C-alpha positions in Angstrom: 45.7 29.4 -2.3 42.6 29.3 -0.2 39.5 31.4 -1.0 38.9 32.2 2.6 42.4 33.8 2.9 41.7 36.0 -0.2 38.3 37.0 1.3 39.9 38.2 4.5 42.7 39.9 2.6 40.3 42.0 0.6 38.1 42.5 3.7 41.0 44.2 5.4 41.5 46.5 2.4 44.6 44.9 0.9 45.2 44.6 -2.8 45.0 41.2 -4.5 47.6 40.1 -7.1 46.7 39.0 -10.6 47.3 35.3 -9.7 45.0 35.6 -6.7 42.2 37.2 -8.7 42.7 34.6 -11.4 42.5 31.8 -8.8 39.1 33.2 -7.6 37.5 33.6 -11.0 38.8 30.3 -12.4 37.7 28.5 -9.3 34.2 30.0 -9.3 33.6 29.5 -13.0 34.6 25.8 -12.6 32.4 25.4 -9.5 35.3 24.8 -7.2 34.6 27.9 -5.1 31.0 27.9 -3.8 28.5 30.8 -4.0 28.8 31.6 -0.3 32.5 32.3 -0.5 32.2 34.3 -3.7 29.4 36.3 -2.2 31.6 37.1 0.8 34.4 38.3 -1.6 32.1 40.5 -3.7 30.8 42.1 -0.5 34.4 42.7 0.6 35.0 44.4 -2.8 31.8 46.4 -2.4 33.0 47.9 0.9 36.8 48.1 0.2 36.9 48.7 -3.5 39.7 47.8 -5.9 42.6 49.7 -7.4 42.6 50.2 -11.2 45.3 47.5 -11.7 43.2 45.1 -9.6 40.1 45.9 -11.6 42.2 45.2 -14.7 43.3 41.9 -13.4 39.7 41.0 -12.7 38.7 42.0 -16.2 41.5 39.9 -17.8 40.5 36.9 -15.7 36.8 37.2 -16.7 37.8 37.5 -20.4 39.9 34.3 -20.0 36.9 32.4 -18.5 35.4 31.8 -22.0 35.7 32.4 -25.7 36.8 35.7 -27.3 35.9 37.0 -30.7 38.8 36.5 -33.1 38.7 39.3 -35.7 41.9 38.4 -37.6 41.7 39.7 -41.1 39.1 42.3 -40.3 40.5 45.8 -41.2 40.4 48.3 -38.5 40.0 50.5 -36.7 37.7 48.5 -34.4 35.9 50.9 -32.1 32.8 50.3 -30.0 30.5 52.3 -27.7 28.8 51.3 -24.5 26.0 53.1 -22.6 25.2 52.5 -19.0 21.5 52.8 -20.0 18.7 55.3 -19.8 15.1 56.1 -20.8 14.7 56.5 -24.5 18.3 55.8 -25.2 18.5 54.4 -28.7 21.8 56.1 -29.6 23.5 52.8 -30.5 21.0 52.2 -33.3 21.9 55.5 -35.0 25.6 55.6 -33.9 26.7 52.2 -35.3 25.7 52.8 -39.0 26.9 56.4 -38.8 30.3 55.4 -37.4 30.6 52.6 -40.1 29.7 55.2 -42.8 32.6 57.3 -41.5 35.1 54.4 -41.9 35.1 52.6 -38.6 34.4 48.9 -37.9 32.0 48.5 -35.0 31.7 45.1 -33.3 28.7 45.9 -31.1 27.7 43.3 -28.5 24.6 44.6 -26.7 22.2 43.4 -24.0 18.5 43.3 -23.2 16.3 45.5 -21.0 16.3 44.9 -17.3 14.5 47.3 -14.9 13.5 50.7 -16.2 16.1 51.1 -19.0 15.7 49.8 -22.5 17.8 47.1 -24.2 19.3 47.4 -27.7 18.6 43.7 -28.4 14.9 44.1 -27.6 14.7 47.0 -30.0 16.4 45.0 -32.8 14.1 42.0 -32.1 11.1 44.2 -33.1 12.5 44.5 -36.7 10.8 41.8 -38.9 13.2 38.9 -39.4 16.2 40.5 -37.7 18.5 38.2 -35.8 21.2 39.0 -33.3 22.4 35.4 -33.0 25.5 35.4 -35.2 28.3 33.0 -35.5 31.9 34.2 -35.4 32.3 33.7 -39.1 29.1 35.7 -39.8 30.3 38.5 -37.4 33.6 38.8 -39.3 31.8 38.8 -42.6 29.4 41.5 -41.5 32.3 43.7 -40.2 34.0 43.4 -43.5 31.1 43.9 -45.8 28.8 46.2 -43.8 31.2 47.8 -41.3 29.2 47.0 -38.2 27.3 44.2 -36.5 24.9 44.2 -33.6 24.8 40.9 -31.7 24.2 39.5 -28.3 26.6 37.8 -25.9 26.8 34.1 -26.5 26.8 31.5 -23.7 30.5 30.9 -24.3 31.7 34.5 -24.0 32.7 35.7 -20.5 30.7 33.0 -18.6 32.3 34.4 -15.4 30.4 37.6 -15.9 27.0 35.9 -16.1 27.8 33.9 -12.9 29.0 36.9 -11.0 26.2 39.2 -12.2 23.5 36.7 -11.1 25.3 36.5 -7.7 25.6 40.2 -7.3 21.9 40.7 -8.2 20.8 38.7 -5.1 23.5 39.7 -2.7 23.2 43.5 -2.8 26.5 44.1 -4.6 25.3 45.3 -8.1 26.4 48.9 -7.5 30.1 48.1 -6.9 32.0 50.3 -9.3 35.0 47.9 -9.8 32.6 45.0 -10.4 30.5 47.0 -12.8 33.7 48.1 -14.6 35.0 44.6 -15.0 31.6 43.4 -16.2 31.4 46.0 -18.9 35.1 45.8 -20.0 35.3 42.1 -20.1 32.4 41.8 -22.6 33.6 44.7 -24.7 37.2 43.5 -25.0 36.1 39.9 -25.6 34.3 41.2 -28.6 37.5 42.5 -30.2 37.2 46.3 -29.7 40.5 48.1 -29.9 39.0 51.3 -28.4 35.9 52.1 -26.5 33.6 55.1 -25.9 31.5 55.0 -22.8 28.2 56.9 -22.4 27.9 57.2 -18.6 24.6 58.6 -17.7 23.6 60.5 -14.6 20.2 61.6 -13.3 16.8 60.3 -12.3 16.5 58.0 -15.3 20.0 56.5 -14.9 21.4 53.8 -12.6 24.0 56.3 -11.5 21.6 58.9 -10.2 24.1 61.7 -9.4 27.0 63.2 -11.4 29.5 62.2 -8.7 28.5 58.6 -8.9 28.6 58.7 -12.7 32.0 60.3 -12.7 33.4 57.7 -10.3 32.2 54.9 -12.8 33.6 56.9 -15.8 37.0 57.3 -14.2 37.1 53.6 -13.3 36.2 52.5 -16.8 38.7 54.8 -18.5 41.6 54.1 -16.1 41.0 50.4 -16.1 40.9 50.4 -19.9 44.2 52.3 -19.8 45.7 49.7 -17.5 44.8 47.1 -20.1 46.5 49.1 -22.8 43.3 50.2 -24.6 42.1 53.6 -25.7 39.0 54.8 -24.0 36.8 57.9 -23.6 33.9 58.4 -21.2 31.3 61.0 -22.0 29.1 61.9 -19.0 25.6 62.7 -20.2 22.4 63.8 -18.6 19.5 61.4 -18.0 17.3 63.7 -16.0 15.0 63.7 -19.0 14.0 61.0 -21.4 16.2 61.0 -24.6 14.4 61.7 -27.8 10.6 61.6 -28.3 10.0 57.8 -28.1 10.3 55.1 -25.4 9.4 51.5 -26.4 11.0 49.0 -28.6 9.6 49.5 -32.1 8.9 53.1 -31.3 12.6 53.6 -30.7 13.5 51.7 -33.9 11.2 54.1 -35.8 12.8 57.1 -34.2 16.3 55.8 -35.1 15.3 55.4 -38.7 14.0 59.0 -38.7 17.4 60.1 -37.2 19.2 58.3 -40.1 16.8 60.1 -42.5 18.0 63.4 -40.9 14.7 63.9 -39.2 15.7 63.1 -35.6 15.2 65.2 -32.4 17.9 67.6 -31.5 18.9 66.1 -28.1 19.3 62.6 -29.5 21.3 63.8 -32.5 23.6 66.0 -30.4 24.6 63.1 -28.2 25.0 60.8 -31.2 27.3 63.2 -33.1 29.4 63.7 -30.0 29.9 60.0 -29.3 30.6 59.2 -33.0 33.1 62.0 -33.1 35.0 60.6 -30.1 34.9 57.1 -31.8 36.5 58.7 -34.9 39.2 60.4 -32.8 39.9 57.2 -30.8 40.1 55.2 -34.1 42.5 57.8 -35.8 40.0 58.8 -38.5 39.6 62.3 -37.1 42.1 64.6 -35.4 39.7 66.5 -33.3 36.1 66.1 -31.9 35.0 69.0 -34.1 36.4 67.3 -37.2 34.7 64.1 -36.2 31.3 65.8 -35.7 31.6 67.5 -39.1 32.4 64.2 -40.8 29.5 62.5 -39.0 27.1 65.3 -40.1 28.2 64.9 -43.7 27.7 61.2 -43.7 24.2 61.5 -42.2 23.1 64.2 -44.6 24.4 62.5 -47.8 22.5 59.3 -46.9 25.5 57.1 -46.3 24.5 56.2 -42.7 21.0 55.3 -43.8 22.4 53.1 -46.5 24.6 51.3 -43.9 21.6 50.8 -41.7 19.5 49.2 -44.5 22.5 47.0 -45.5 22.9 45.8 -41.9 19.2 45.1 -41.5 19.3 42.9 -44.7 22.6 41.2 -43.7 21.1 40.2 -40.3 18.0 38.8 -41.8 15.6 41.7 -41.5 13.0 42.7 -44.1 14.0 46.3 -45.0 10.9 46.9 -47.2 8.5 45.7 -44.5 10.3 47.7 -41.8 10.1 50.9 -43.9 6.4 50.3 -44.5 5.8 50.0 -40.8 7.4 53.4 -39.9 4.7 55.7 -38.5 1.9 53.1 -38.6 3.0 50.1 -36.5 1.5 50.7 -33.0 -0.2 48.9 -30.1 -3.9 48.7 -30.6 -4.9 51.3 -28.0 -3.7 54.9 -27.5 -4.6 57.9 -25.3 -3.2 61.4 -24.8 -2.3 63.4 -21.8 -3.1 67.1 -22.3 -2.0 70.2 -20.6 -4.4 71.5 -17.9 -3.5 75.1 -18.7 -1.1 77.4 -20.5 2.6 77.6 -19.6 5.9 75.9 -20.2 6.8 72.2 -19.9 8.9 72.0 -16.8 10.3 68.6 -17.4 9.6 64.8 -17.1 10.5 62.5 -14.2 12.6 60.2 -16.3 12.6 57.4 -13.8 8.8 57.4 -13.6 8.6 57.4 -17.4 10.9 54.4 -17.6 9.0 52.5 -14.9 5.7 53.3 -16.7 7.0 52.0 -20.0 8.2 48.8 -18.3 4.8 48.3 -16.8 3.2 48.6 -20.2 5.4 45.7 -21.4 8.2 47.7 -23.1 10.8 46.3 -20.6 11.3 43.6 -18.1 11.7 43.3 -14.3 13.1 39.7 -14.6 15.4 38.3 -17.3 12.7 35.7 -18.3 10.0 38.3 -18.8 8.7 38.8 -22.4 8.5 42.3 -23.9 5.8 43.8 -26.2 7.3 45.4 -29.3 4.5 48.0 -30.1 3.7 49.5 -26.7 5.4 52.6 -25.3 5.4 56.3 -24.8 5.5 59.2 -27.3 6.5 62.5 -25.8 4.5 65.2 -27.6 6.1 67.9 -25.4 9.3 68.0 -23.4 11.1 70.4 -21.0 11.1 74.0 -22.3 8.2 73.6 -24.9 5.4 76.1 -24.9 2.0 74.7 -24.1 -1.5 76.0 -24.4 -4.5 74.6 -22.5 -5.4 71.3 -24.1 -2.0 70.9 -25.9 -0.9 67.3 -26.2 1.9 66.4 -23.7 2.1 62.6 -24.0 0.7 59.8 -26.1 0.6 56.3 -24.6 0.4 53.1 -26.7 -0.9 50.1 -24.8 -2.3 46.6 -25.4 -5.1 46.9 -22.8 -7.5 49.7 -21.6 -6.5 49.0 -18.0 -2.8 49.6 -18.7 -3.6 52.7 -20.8 -5.6 54.3 -18.1 -3.1 53.4 -15.4 -0.2 54.9 -17.4 -2.0 58.1 -18.2 -2.9 58.5 -14.5 0.6 57.7 -13.4 2.4 60.0 -15.8 0.0 62.8 -15.3 2.0 63.3 -12.1 5.4 62.8 -13.7 5.8 66.3 -15.3 5.3 69.9 -14.3 3.6 72.9 -15.9 5.9 75.9 -15.3 4.8 79.6 -15.4 8.1 80.6 -17.2 10.4 78.7 -19.6 12.9 76.7 -17.6 16.6 77.3 -18.3 18.2 74.8 -20.7 20.4 72.1 -19.1 23.6 70.7 -20.7 23.4 67.2 -22.3 27.1 66.6 -21.8 28.3 66.9 -18.2 31.9 66.1 -18.8 34.4 63.9 -20.6 37.3 61.8 -19.4 39.9 60.4 -21.9 42.7 57.9 -22.2 43.9 58.2 -25.8 
């Protein structure tokens, strides 16, 4: 085979065979196919798309490019969840211990923040002593003894994805649905998951900014997983508003602990219960979503999920006692409040602006090499639909410098509206797509 022939074949809209896609991925990973040819091929995919079987072939080839996590001897069901990312999205930190408390094994491989959305690994790094760098033996041990682990992708797992993502990032092909699909699925299936739940977000604070774009990605994820013989469910969720009350790394850890103590905000808990319920259905633990939600609520209320969380923190090197002592008191050195200019109703936040502002504070990164600041972030004192009086607190900003504090308060003063009447509530779940 020759790479140029496969480029022109895809450019003309033809389907590639499994052998042809494997040739491209193997050649690129080994350095035998240069960047300029792979760039041309990804651009052809961007414009022509890929069928679900083609995307499945690409996913298999990417998995085969490196190591896979061998979970022989770990009792199932092994079920994981992936979010496409949003502002204030800390669902994974609550969901994993709750799902484990319900009887699942959750091998969760997560990423770091890039752009305006937060990263699970950055949140976990803010826990004193916590490490996400685990060996395969340690991962197996954690799944057996705790029921879940939270780790990052090692250099040996799906190297083709790292190479392709870096290429897509500088060639304008990041938004390709089949390439996104293969990137997500290759990492998740390499980690040993038998079934997957996808939280595909839509709205101003999401990468997929419209429901139609989010649905296209959701269908691609579910149908490609089906072509690979795996169970999958995609839950389309709203990211028009920040999720929960906190945005920022330790702030989101704190809010997650409060959720596990049954003190979490309603929107965050509603999405967590729904996604855990689908995980339980996919894993055969619950027959229906309603049964799954009921079981999840019982395990949260009786303290089982909180116990799993503390067991996991200790297993991964964290200091549980110090972490609990920091809840409610660990903050950046400076804070300031945004207050309502008059009476009325909170009309809603611009989630994208909130995410960008948190990133500018140091809670996220614009480049992979950027450092993050654990204690900075945003605390939403009021959200869409809340009643406000003149002078009511709307937002609290935590910053490491006066300049950043002032800039953020000014910026986010324009990122919400004061409405004369209470706005109608909007659904958190926009739809669901299943392959079970």
